[in-house]
KOLLUMGU-858436 format. One record per residue (C-alpha): x, y, z; residue in one letter. Coordinates in steps of 0.001 Angstrom, whole numbers, plus 524288, in hexadecimal, padded with zeros to 5 digits. Layout:
N
XYZa
...
END
This chain:
218
C73D0C60CD3DE71m
C7F27C57B53DB5Dt
C8839C55D63E720p
C95E3C5B5C3E5BDk
CA076C51093E427k
CAD0AC53113EBC1i
CB9C6C4BD33E960a
CC235C49983F565l
CD0B8C465F3F4D0i
CD5E4C3E9D40069l
CE444C3C8340386s
CE42AC301E40BBBg
CDE8FC2D3D4191Bs
CE3DFC33E642532g
CE87DC4185428A4v
CF727C3EE042900f
CF8B0C37D941BF3d
CEBB1C3946414D6g
CDED1C408C414D3a
CDA38C4658421BAe
CCEE1C3D53424E5i
CC6C1C471542CA0h
CC7FAC5134421D5e
CC4A6C473941761s
CB89FC420B41E4Ev
CB3F4C4FA842228l
CB4FEC53A8413E7t
CAD3DC47DF40F50l
CA2ECC4A38419BDl
CA1BDC589241646s
CA03FC557C407CFi
C95BDC4B7E40AB1d
C8E43C5465413EFr
C8E83C5F1D409A1a
C8765C561F40043g
C92FBC54643F735a
C99B0C47DA3F2E6q
CA7E6C43DA3F3D5y
CB18BC3A5A3EDF4q
CBEB9C37993F42Dc
CCB38C36763EC45f
CD98CC34353EFAEa
CE60CC32BA3E7D6p
CE9E9C24873E5D1d
CF7B4C26573EB05i
D000EC21BE3F651e
CFF31C2AFB401D5q
D0BA3C31C64060Eh
D0CD9C2A16412BEh
D04A2C239241D3Fv
D03B1C299C42AC8i
CFFD4C22644372Bn
CF514C2B5143C2Eh
CF767C26E144A41v
D05FFC29A944AE9t
D07A2C334743FB7g
D12DAC2B2E43A5Ee
D14BCC26AC42C62a
D11DCC184C429D4m
D1920C0F13420D1n
D0DE1C0C434178De
D07B3C116040B25r
CF9BEC156B4087Br
CF230C1A453FCB6n
CEB3CC27763FD50v
CDF35C22A13F5F3l
CDDF8C16523FE29v
CDF7BC1DBE40AEEe
CD608C2873406B0s
CCBE1C1DFB403E5a
CCAECC1BED4129Fr
CC517C297D41430i
CBC97C282F40814a
CB728C1B0A40CB9r
CBC7CC151E4003Bg
CB52BC1E5E3F729d
CC0E7C24D83F0E5i
CC71BC26543E38Ak
CD4E6C28673DEADa
CD768C36E53DCDEl
CDC52C34BA3CEFFa
CCE4AC31033CB6Fa
CC88BC3E013D00Bl
CC14AC45153C530n
CBF7EC53643C8C6v
CB358C54753C04Bs
CAC58C4A9A3C8FDd
CAD4DC53193D539y
CA981C60BB3D986d
CB478C62FF3E35Fa
CC074C5D3D3E9EFl
CC45DC5CA53F853i
CD119C57C93FE4Fi
CD1B5C557340D1Bp
CDE77C573941468g
CE71BC4E6841C74g
CF5A2C4C8541A33f
CF23CC440A40E78g
CEEACC50694071Ea
CFC93C553A4095Fa
D0358C480540814k
CFB98C404F3FDF9n
CF3D3C4A433F61Dl
CFFA3C53423F613s
D0D13C53BA3FC5Fd
D0AC6C607B403B4f
D0DE1C5A02410C5a
D1BC3C579640C2Cf
D1EE1C626A4027Et
D1666C6DD8406F1g
D170CC78BF3FCEAs
D1D1EC6F5D3F324g
D1144C66643F3CBa
D0C21C5F093E812q
CFE78C59583E6DBv
CFC17C4B153E361q
CF89BC4A663D4EBs
CEAC2C44E93D634d
CE789C4EB83E0E3v
CECE6C5A103D8FFl
CE535C55F43CCFDa
CD8AAC54EE3D4DEa
CD9ECC62013DBDFv
CDDF8C69443CF95q
CD302C62953C829g
CC8C9C67DC3D18Ef
CCF34C75473D1ABa
CCF84C75E73C2CFt
CC128C71E23C25Aa
CBE0EC7CFB3CBEBn
CB904C73203D5D9k
CBB36C75723E46Fp
CC607C6ED03EC0Ev
CC656C6D943FAE3g
CD331C6B07401DEl
CD383C67D341061i
CDE25C68B141AE1c
CEB9AC67214146Fi
CE609C63DB406F3a
CE66BC726840317p
CF538C70ED40283a
CF351C6CBE3F451i
CEC9DC799A3F0B3t
CF884C80313EAD4g
CFBA1C74663E25Ar
CEDBBC718F3DDBEa
CE7DCC7F2A3DC2Ef
CEC02C8BED3D5EBa
CF5AEC94673DD68p
CEF24C9D1E3E769g
CE44BC93873EAE8t
CDFCDC95A63F8F7r
CDF6EC8A7F402CEc
CE147C87614113Dt
CE707C7D1341A2Di
CE3BEC852C4262Ag
CEE7AC8DC242BC8n
CFB31C860442C6Fd
D0578C8FB4427BAk
D0F89C85FC422AEd
D05A1C7DDA41B24t
CFF4CC8A1E415AFa
D0C91C8F2F41149k
D0F8BC827140A31a
D0244C82D54037Ci
D042DC90E43FF24e
D1178C8D2F3F989a
D0A2BC84513EFFFt
D0255C8FCF3EAD0g
CF5F2C8F523F301a
CF142C9A0C3FC23v
CEEF6C957840A05h
CE414C9B8341224v
CE399C9944420D7n
CD6BCC9300424BFc
CD084C8DFE43167p
CCCE0C7FAE432B7v
CBE51C820943119d
CBF11C89BA42474d
CC2E4C88884162Di
CCAACC904240C33v
CC47BC91793FECFv
CCB7BC95763F26Dd
CBF4BC98D83EAB1e
CC61EC9A883DD9Bs
CCC99C8D153DE40r
CC178C86863E5B8k
CCB05C815E3EFDFl
CC600C7F923FDC7i
CCF1AC7C314090Et
CCDDEC7A34417C2t
CD7DEC772C42285p
CD0D9C6BB942937a
CDAF2C64034312Cy
CE5C3C6D9D42E02m
CDF2BC751D4391Dl
CD3FBC6CE543E64a
CD4BEC684E44C78q
CC8B4C5FC344B32s
CC0CFC58AA440DFi
CB601C62AB442C5g
CBF0BC6DE643F5Ee
CC386C66E343328a
CB574C640B42F5Ca
CB140C724D42F64t
CBB0BC76B942531g
CB98DC6A7941CFDi
CAAD0C6C2141C8Ad
CAC69C7A3A4181Ak
CB5DFC75BC40D91l
CACA7C6B404088Ev
CA12DC74AD40867q
CA913C7EA24009Dk
CAE3AC745F3F71Fv
CA059C6FE53F450i
C9B87C7DED3F30Aa
CA5FEC80CF3E8D8l
CA3FFC74013E17Ea
END
């Protein structure tokens, strides 16, 4: 049986300005342990800003999302513009503030959020091809912009974030950290991860369920 091939979109390196590293690595590990294959992608754009992860303060420097994401991918990464949906069976996007700052502007505009063009094209490409998409942590904030109105998703149980997501046209479903929400008709799978997780183990449980469901639907 041919292994399923999963495309992963990263948003930088580091929870406060890029991809959440624990979530990203847990996703890669889960894919590998399930016997599937993965390829990392990232948009070749400048990230919104750079955060000192010790102090939490913005730094006066610039970084590129693709270059920073390559740290997590151990250099094996491609520009998102080169992603061909027909080459892959499914798509997964880990969270981290980069998903809401670099892949979209949800962190700044909330219900008025727009999705970065390469990211939007990729997600809509998989959706149109009826291929599963997994969104982790805050990444489901793009649901209302990338999927048909009424698509079900979760970021956990934060009322304000859920309200902003529903204002974009999605339907938010409260969900515990160790579970997933599945919109079967749209093949969208979401899990809260570090929106709720108090430990890496808690995040891992939901992420593993998400990966297993993505592969099952692929």
